[in-house]
N, C-alpha and C positions, 0 to 999 in steps of 0.2 A: 504492498501499499504506499510505503514512504516512498520508493522509488517512482510507482506510477505518478505520486504527487509532485515529484521534483521533475519528471518528464513534462507534466501538465504545465509547469511553471515556465519550461524552456518553451514549449510550443507557444505560450501566450507572448514571451518575450520575443520569439522569432517573429509572430503576426503582427507585433506591435513595429519589429525593426522594418518588417516588409512593408508596412504602410508609410512609415517616415521617409525610408529610401525611394519609395515610390513618389510620393509628394515632393520630394527634394531633387528628383530626377526630373521630374515634370517641370519644375521652378527656375532650373539652373539652365542655361544654354548660352548661346553667342548674343541672343536678344535679352536686355534686363527687364523682365517683367515683375511688377508688384506682386507680392504674395496675394492680396485679396482678389487681383484681377484672376490670376492662376485657378483660384477657388471658383469665382465666378465663372470663368470659360467652362469650367469641369460642370457647374450647375445648370449651363446652357445660356449664359449671357455674359458681356464684357462691355467694359468702357470703349475699347477699340476693336474695331473689326480685324484688324491685322494681327492682333495678338490673341484673338480667340481662334483665328487661323491656325497660327503656330501652335497653340496648346491642342486645339483638337485634332488637326490633319497631320502634324510631323510630330509633337514630343508624345502625346499620348499613344499612339501607336508605336513609337521607338519604345516607351518603358514598358508598355505590354509584352512586346518583342523580347527584351532583357528578361522579364518573369518568365516568359515561356521558354526561351532558349537555355537559360540558367537552371530551370528546374529540370527540362526535358534531358539535357545533357548529363546533369548530377545523378539523376535516376538512372539512366542507362549505363554510367560509368559503375554504378552500385551493381546493376545487374549483371555487369561483364567480370566484375571482381569476385563477385559470389559464385557465379557459375564457373570461371575457370580458376578460382582459388588462387589468384594471382594479386598482389597490392599494386602492380604496375599497369595492370589492364585497364583500358579506359573504353568509351564509346565509339572509338574509331579502329578498334584494335582489328575488327574484320574487315578492314579495307575499305570501308564505306566512303570515308573522307576523299582516300585515292582516288577510288571510283568516280566521285563527283567531280574531282579535280579534272581526271580526263575527261569526262564529257564536256565541260566548259572549255578545257584547252582544245578539243577538237574543234567545238563551235567556234572560238575564237579566231584559231588558225584557218579553219575551212571558210570562213565568212568572206575573204578576200578573193576567193577562187569563184565568187558568185556576183561579182561586182559591186560597185560602190551602193546602188540603189539597194539590190536586194541583200547585199551584205549588211548595210544599216537597217534593213527589215529584220534581219537574223539576230542582230545583236541587240534586242531590246530588253527589257528585265525578265519579260515571260519567258523569251528565248532560253536565257542564261538558268532560269528555274528548272526549266524543262530538262535543258542537257544536264544538269546537275543532278536531277532526280533520277532521269535514265541510267545516268554512270551508276549511281550509288546502287539502283535496283538492279544492274545487269551484274553487278560483283555480288549483291545479295544472293541472286540466283545461283550463281557459281558456289558460292560459300554454303549455300542450303543444299545444293545437290551433292557436295561433299560430305555435310553434315548427315544426311540420310544416311549415308554409306560408312561412314566412319562413327565408332563408337567412343573412341577417346577423345575427350574433351581438349586436353592438351595438343591432340594432332590438329583439331579445330583450329585452335588458336594459332598454331604454326602456319597453316595453310591459309587462314586470314592474313597474318603476317606477309606472306609470300605474295598473294593477290594484292596487296597495298603495294610491295616492291616493285612488282612488273608493273603496275598502272602507274607507278611514280616515276619509274624508267620511260614508259612511254611518253609521259607528260614532258620530261627532260628532253627527250628527242625533239618532239613539236616545239618546244620552248627554243631549242636551239637553231632550228630553221625558221622561225617568225621574225617578222621586224620589229623595231623598237615600240612602235605604236600598239601593236597586238600583244607583245610581252609586258607593255606596261599596263595594259587592260586586265591581262590575266593578274598580274600582280595585286593590282588593286582589289579584285576578287578575293585572291587568296587573303588578304589583311581582314576579312569578315566585316560585316556592316550591319548594324542594326535600324540604320536610320533611312533606307531606302523602301518601307513597308507602307503600303497603301492599306486601306480598310479590307479589300478585298483580299489581299494577300495573307493579312492578319487572320482573316475567317478560315482560310483553307491550313494556314500553319496551326490554327487553334484546333481543328479537327484532327490532324495529325495527332497533336500533343495528347488530347483528349482519348483518342484510340489506344495510344502508346502507353499511357498511364493506367488506363481500364486494363488492358492486357496485362501489364506489369503487377496489377494489385490481384490479379487471378493467380499470378505466380508467386505468391507471399509465402503461403505454405510450402512448397516444392523449395522455396530458396532457404527455409528455414532448415528443412531437412537435408539439402545440400551440404549445409555446414558441417554435419556430422561425417561428412565422407560420401564419394559417390557409392560403393558398395553398401555401405550401412543404410543409404536412402532407399537403394534397391530392395533391400531386404525389408523395408517397411511399407513396400508396395508401390513406390514410387515409379512412375512411366517416364525413366531417363529421357528417352528419344523424344517424346510428346514437349517434356518441360523444356529442354534443350530448345526444340523447335519454337516453342511460344516466347523464349527469352531472347532468342535470335530474333525474332519476329517483332517483338516490343522494342527492342535496341535499335532496329534498322528502320523501324518507322520514326522512332525519337531522333535519332542521330540522322538519318536520312532526310527526312522532311526540313529539321533546323538548317542542315548545311545546304539543302536546297535555295531556301530563302534568305538566310542570313551568312553565308559561307562556312568554311571551317573555323570553329571556334576551338581553341587549343585550351588543355591544362582543367579546366572547369571539373569536365569527367572524372578526371584522375585525381585531382585534389579534393574537391567537396566531400567525398565518401568519408576520405579519412581525417578532414577537418571535424566533420559533424560526429564522428565516433568519439573525438576528445570529451565531448560533455554529454552525447548520447551513448552511453556504456553500453546498453544492451545489443545484443547480436540479432534480437527479434526484428524482422522485416517488418512487421505490422508497425511496430514504433519507426524504426529506422528509415523506411522509404519516405514517409511524409515529411521526416525530420531531413534528409537529404534535399528533398525537394523544395523545401521552404528556404535550406540553407545555400542552395545553388542559385534560387531566384535573387535572395539579397546579395550574394556576392556577385551577379552579374550587372544587378543595379549599381552598386558601387563603381564598379570597372567601367561601366559606361558613363557614369557622371564624371569620372576621373578623365574619360577619353574624350569626353566633348570640351574639356576645358572651359568652365563657366567663364561666361563674360570676354569670351575671345573667339575670333572668327574662325580659329583652326581646330581640327577635330582629329584627334591622334588614332592609329589603327586599332581596333578593339582586340584584335590578336596579340598585339603587343602587351596591353594591358593585362589580360589575362595571364599570360604567360610570365610578365614580370611579377604578378601578385602570386600565382599557383607554384611557380618553381622554387621562391623562398618558402612557402608553406610546407611543400612536401621535405625539404631539406631540411627545415625547423623540426617537423615531426620525427623524422629519421634520427637525429640527433637527440632529442628530447625523449623518445621510446625505444630507440636502438631497434626497433622492428616495426612494421606496419600490420596491424591487426585486421583480418578480414574474415 
């Protein structure tokens, strides 16, 4: 009872922190907007039409995207770490990010072959999303085909890493033969971005997020069983192949959907589960999964707030900020705990 009460306190603190950083993220930006006008815009009115447009059509979708991106990648990282029993496993360990990068690289490099008019049509925001999603989906199909034949989770992990290496090599070759403008466009995509989301994009991303989280919730009991070891879980009646399939599907929907719309975001999926375990000390995924989701959303809001450099016209790459925060967290945990628990 005492532990449950302490976890309840942590969840209340995290929910309050999420609200605070959400409002802070909306309030800060290149344009200084009074706090009362931020609240007024959120409630449907503002003293200036331009401020209302900035809040509703730019900052609010970006903040909601940060919540979905951080929470989704953190949950995907937790699923992978539990499935593979590897503290260094992350949401992109199956090669989904590399597949998305390959799809975008092929689109950007191939656009010049179709002429300036058709090439410009191909290189719009939706075509990049579709190319990224197709690249992730093709890698997913390859990994799933292997997963249905291979029983050993470590073999699936290694094969996923090999798929990532192969797609990464193809991207390198395409980058070598592309011109400076195409290479720059691809590099900008690889930085990741939360600020290019329209409400239509956000609706589709939200659907992917909800499906991925609901699938993850159905895996809570099997995830707890996997902590006892693969053989012990099987002896308790766990359908290991079905569980592996569901976990990979959930991870793919979360990581693939987020990468398609926001680009590859590093370290959130790897660092957040370990960070959450520092104060949520239970291994019960019924408590750990929602805690990781909230912690990931909070950390992503913080990273995005730092990246947009309040009251400045400059915006730093979100990938750089997540790596600068994520890497020291993992190093600190290794030094402090000597080992990472999972």
